[in-house]
C-alpha positions as YAML, in Angstrom:
chain: A
units: angstrom
residues:
- id: 1
  name: UNK
  ca: [-10.19, -25.58, 9.77]
- id: 2
  name: UNK
  ca: [-11.06, -23.46, 6.59]
- id: 3
  name: UNK
  ca: [-12.42, -21.00, 9.25]
- id: 4
  name: UNK
  ca: [-8.52, -20.87, 11.08]
- id: 5
  name: UNK
  ca: [-7.50, -20.19, 7.63]
- id: 6
  name: UNK
  ca: [-9.57, -17.06, 7.12]
- id: 7
  name: UNK
  ca: [-8.66, -15.45, 9.87]
- id: 8
  name: UNK
  ca: [-5.17, -16.37, 9.37]
- id: 9
  name: UNK
  ca: [-5.47, -14.76, 5.66]
- id: 10
  name: UNK
  ca: [-7.70, -11.53, 7.40]
- id: 11
  name: UNK
  ca: [-4.42, -10.71, 9.53]
- id: 12
  name: UNK
  ca: [-2.19, -11.51, 6.50]
- id: 13
  name: UNK
  ca: [-3.99, -8.72, 4.52]
- id: 14
  name: UNK
  ca: [-3.93, -6.14, 7.56]
- id: 15
  name: UNK
  ca: [-0.48, -6.82, 7.75]
- id: 16
  name: UNK
  ca: [0.29, -6.49, 4.94]
- id: 17
  name: UNK
  ca: [-2.31, -2.99, 4.32]
- id: 18
  name: UNK
  ca: [-0.18, -1.80, 7.08]
- id: 19
  name: UNK
  ca: [3.15, -1.77, 5.66]
- id: 20
  name: UNK
  ca: [1.92, -0.54, 2.18]
- id: 21
  name: UNK
  ca: [1.15, 2.44, 4.17]
- id: 22
  name: UNK
  ca: [4.39, 2.99, 5.25]
- id: 23
  name: UNK
  ca: [6.01, 2.65, 1.92]
- id: 24
  name: UNK
  ca: [3.57, 5.55, 0.90]
- id: 25
  name: UNK
  ca: [4.13, 7.67, 3.37]
- id: 26
  name: UNK
  ca: [8.46, 7.06, 2.95]
- id: 27
  name: UNK
  ca: [7.67, 7.28, -0.72]
- id: 28
  name: UNK
  ca: [5.42, 9.87, -0.57]
- id: 29
  name: UNK
  ca: [8.42, 12.10, 1.83]
- id: 30
  name: UNK
  ca: [11.36, 11.02, -0.57]
- id: 31
  name: UNK
  ca: [8.67, 13.01, -3.03]
- id: 32
  name: UNK
  ca: [8.88, 15.81, -0.93]
- id: 33
  name: UNK
  ca: [12.90, 16.06, -0.46]
- id: 34
  name: UNK
  ca: [13.77, 15.54, -4.44]
- id: 35
  name: UNK
  ca: [10.87, 18.15, -4.91]
- id: 36
  name: UNK
  ca: [13.00, 20.26, -3.54]
- id: 37
  name: UNK
  ca: [16.46, 19.03, -4.79]
- id: 38
  name: UNK
  ca: [14.62, 19.58, -8.26]
- id: 39
  name: UNK
  ca: [15.08, 15.61, -9.09]
- id: 40
  name: UNK
  ca: [12.49, 15.29, -11.83]
- id: 41
  name: UNK
  ca: [13.92, 11.61, -12.27]
- id: 42
  name: UNK
  ca: [13.55, 10.83, -8.79]
- id: 43
  name: UNK
  ca: [10.89, 13.35, -7.97]
- id: 44
  name: UNK
  ca: [8.39, 11.33, -10.71]
- id: 45
  name: UNK
  ca: [9.17, 7.83, -9.06]
- id: 46
  name: UNK
  ca: [8.82, 8.46, -5.89]
- id: 47
  name: UNK
  ca: [5.08, 9.61, -6.82]
- id: 48
  name: UNK
  ca: [4.20, 6.96, -8.98]
- id: 49
  name: UNK
  ca: [5.64, 4.44, -6.16]
- id: 50
  name: UNK
  ca: [3.58, 6.35, -3.73]
- id: 51
  name: UNK
  ca: [0.32, 6.43, -5.64]
- id: 52
  name: UNK
  ca: [0.47, 1.97, -6.53]
- id: 53
  name: UNK
  ca: [1.61, 1.69, -2.43]
- id: 54
  name: UNK
  ca: [-1.64, 4.02, -1.74]
- id: 55
  name: UNK
  ca: [-3.84, 2.41, -4.16]
- id: 56
  name: UNK
  ca: [-3.12, -1.37, -3.15]
- id: 57
  name: UNK
  ca: [-3.05, -0.76, 0.70]
- id: 58
  name: UNK
  ca: [-6.69, 0.51, -0.25]
- id: 59
  name: UNK
  ca: [-7.78, -1.68, -2.78]
- id: 60
  name: UNK
  ca: [-6.33, -5.43, -1.39]
- id: 61
  name: UNK
  ca: [-8.96, -5.47, 2.23]
- id: 62
  name: UNK
  ca: [-11.52, -4.12, -0.31]
- id: 63
  name: UNK
  ca: [-11.30, -6.91, -3.06]
- id: 64
  name: UNK
  ca: [-10.70, -9.42, -0.44]
- id: 65
  name: UNK
  ca: [-14.23, -8.50, 1.90]
- id: 66
  name: UNK
  ca: [-16.11, -8.33, -1.43]
- id: 67
  name: UNK
  ca: [-14.84, -11.69, -2.29]
- id: 68
  name: UNK
  ca: [-15.64, -12.97, 1.06]
- id: 69
  name: UNK
  ca: [-18.80, -11.85, 1.28]
- id: 70
  name: UNK
  ca: [-19.99, -12.50, -2.25]
...
């Protein structure tokens, strides 16, 4: 039973990581769009959001794999 639960968790982590990468790409495009418009506040927020999404997309699967194999 726990083996099936672990497989489900792995799939959900993969889906979450993919969604975070898509959000990272969206915020990166928003950053470049607002950079051209010279809107500092939205540019800064988009950059921070893109960095956070990218970091989470890479860190969450890594932490799960470390916990799984320790």
